[in-house]
C-alpha positions in Angstrom: 97.0 149.0 110.8 96.5 145.9 112.5 92.9 147.5 114.0 91.7 148.0 110.5 93.1 144.2 109.8 90.7 143.0 112.8 88.3 144.7 111.1 87.9 144.1 107.5 88.7 139.9 108.4 85.8 140.3 110.8 83.4 142.3 108.0 84.4 139.4 105.4 83.1 137.0 107.6 79.4 138.6 108.4 79.4 139.2 104.8 80.4 135.2 103.9 77.8 134.1 106.7 75.0 136.8 105.7 75.8 135.7 102.2 75.8 131.8 103.0 72.3 132.2 105.1 70.7 134.1 102.0 71.8 131.1 99.6 70.7 128.6 102.3 67.3 130.3 102.5 67.3 130.0 98.5 68.1 126.3 98.2 65.8 125.4 100.7 63.1 127.5 98.7 64.0 126.0 95.2 63.7 122.2 97.3 60.8 122.9 98.7 59.2 123.9 95.3 60.4 121.2 93.3 59.2 119.0 96.6 56.3 120.6 96.0 56.0 119.8 91.8 57.4 116.1 92.4 54.1 115.1 94.8 51.8 117.1 92.4 53.1 115.6 89.6 52.4 112.3 91.3 48.9 113.2 92.2 48.6 113.8 88.4 49.6 110.9 86.9 47.8 109.0 90.1 44.5 110.9 88.7 45.4 109.7 85.3 45.9 105.7 86.4 42.6 106.1 88.4 40.5 106.9 86.0 41.6 104.8 83.5 41.0 102.5 85.7 37.0 103.3 85.8 37.0 103.6 82.3 38.1 100.2 81.4 35.8 99.0 83.8 32.7 100.5 82.3 34.3 99.3 78.9 34.4 95.9 79.7 30.8 95.9 81.3 29.6 97.8 78.3 30.5 95.2 76.2 29.5 92.6 78.6 26.0 93.5 77.8 26.1 94.1 74.0 26.9 90.4 73.6 24.4 89.2 76.4 26.8 88.6 78.9 26.5 89.1 82.7 28.2 93.0 83.0 30.7 91.8 86.1 31.9 88.6 83.0 35.7 88.3 82.5 36.1 86.6 79.2 37.6 83.3 79.9 40.9 83.7 77.8 40.9 79.8 76.9 38.3 80.6 74.0 40.4 83.0 71.9 42.6 79.9 71.2 39.8 77.1 70.7 39.2 75.4 67.5 34.9 74.9 66.8 35.5 71.3 68.1 37.2 71.7 71.2 34.3 75.0 71.7 31.4 72.8 70.7 33.1 70.4 73.4 33.0 72.7 76.0 29.6 74.2 75.4 27.9 70.4 75.5 30.0 70.0 78.6 29.3 73.1 80.9 25.5 73.7 79.6 24.7 76.0 76.7 24.1 79.0 78.6 27.2 81.2 77.4 28.4 82.2 80.6 29.1 78.9 81.8 31.7 78.3 79.6 32.4 82.1 78.4 33.0 83.6 81.7 36.3 82.9 83.8 34.7 85.1 86.9 32.9 87.6 87.8 34.2 91.0 89.8 31.4 91.1 92.4 31.1 87.6 93.1 33.5 88.1 96.5 33.4 91.0 97.4 36.1 90.7 100.5 38.5 90.8 97.5 40.2 93.2 95.1 41.2 92.8 91.8 43.2 93.9 89.4 42.2 94.5 85.7 44.6 94.9 82.4 45.3 94.8 78.8 48.6 93.2 78.0 49.7 91.8 74.6 49.1 88.6 74.9 45.6 88.3 76.5 42.5 90.8 76.6 42.4 91.4 80.3 44.3 90.0 82.5 43.1 89.7 86.4 44.1 88.5 89.8 42.5 88.6 93.0 43.9 89.5 96.4 42.6 90.1 99.9 42.5 93.7 100.6 43.7 93.0 104.2 47.0 94.2 103.3 48.8 96.9 104.4 50.0 99.4 102.4 53.6 97.7 101.7 52.2 94.6 100.6 49.3 95.8 98.5 51.8 98.2 96.6 54.1 95.5 95.9 51.5 92.9 95.0 49.7 95.4 92.9 52.9 97.1 91.1 52.6 98.4 87.8 55.5 98.5 85.1 55.7 100.7 81.9 56.0 98.2 78.5 57.3 99.1 75.2 56.7 96.8 72.8 57.4 98.3 69.0 56.9 101.5 69.7 53.8 101.2 72.0 53.6 101.9 75.8 51.1 100.8 78.1 51.0 100.7 81.7 50.2 96.6 83.4 51.1 94.7 86.1 55.0 94.0 86.5 56.6 90.6 85.0 60.1 88.9 85.0 60.7 90.7 81.1 63.1 92.8 80.5 61.1 95.0 78.6 59.0 96.0 81.5 59.8 99.6 83.2 59.0 99.6 87.1 57.5 102.8 88.1 56.7 104.1 91.6 52.8 102.9 91.0 50.2 100.5 92.0 46.8 100.2 91.3 43.4 97.9 91.7 39.8 97.9 92.3 37.7 96.9 94.8 33.7 96.7 95.2 31.1 97.0 98.2 27.6 96.8 98.1 25.3 100.0 98.6 22.9 99.6 101.6 19.2 100.8 100.6 17.7 102.6 104.0 14.4 102.7 102.5 15.0 98.8 101.4 13.4 99.8 97.9 16.2 97.7 96.2 18.4 94.5 97.4 21.8 95.5 99.5 24.2 94.2 96.4 21.6 95.3 94.1 23.8 98.7 93.3 28.0 98.6 94.2 30.3 100.8 94.7 33.3 100.5 92.9 37.0 102.1 94.4 39.6 102.6 92.1 42.9 102.9 94.1 45.8 104.3 92.6 49.0 103.8 95.3 52.0 105.6 94.9 55.2 106.2 96.6 58.8 107.5 95.9 61.2 107.6 98.6 59.7 109.0 101.9 56.5 110.0 99.5 53.6 107.8 100.0 50.1 108.2 99.4 46.4 106.3 97.9 44.2 108.3 95.8 41.1 106.8 95.4 38.4 107.6 93.0 34.9 106.1 93.8 31.6 106.1 91.5 29.0 103.1 91.4 27.8 100.4 89.1 24.2 98.3 88.8 24.9 94.6 89.5 22.8 93.2 87.1 
């Protein structure tokens, strides 16, 4: 009787061990699958954000060309709040060439910098020029995106101190570099390569997704 009890106890322990191994294996597979799904979702969202940045850049370029401005003109936000007298004074001071008083700065004027470009609720465009030599963590903090909610609308933009901003796992910026034409038919800076970077950082998972395109430097 005692021997049967020991056998029953051993069998129970073996069964519990086998069951535990099976449960742990299933949990490990589920955890791995969830991790893969989360990483895939992060990359998918990064792709959407990177493509959106390029579309915004080309939209700005086309709008500028329709207005007779340089393609890389970032419009001076102050002109929207000026009365006609103030604007006429500014025009007279800076000269009659529109780009002298309409453009606050230009995308391609410093290829050693990276650029932020976005819409916000107060200005048509917001921008910031940063050093591209920073490390990943610094670039992420300097270019971090938040989800902004205002009157049932939501959009991504750069974070500020407002309570209406919801931090995300993403950061993004643009960088420009000249394209070298080997046959010498065009100057090296006539065509610019633009890179739309989206960084993501979620716990131990990090990444830098880059979309490349080219833009004619008019």
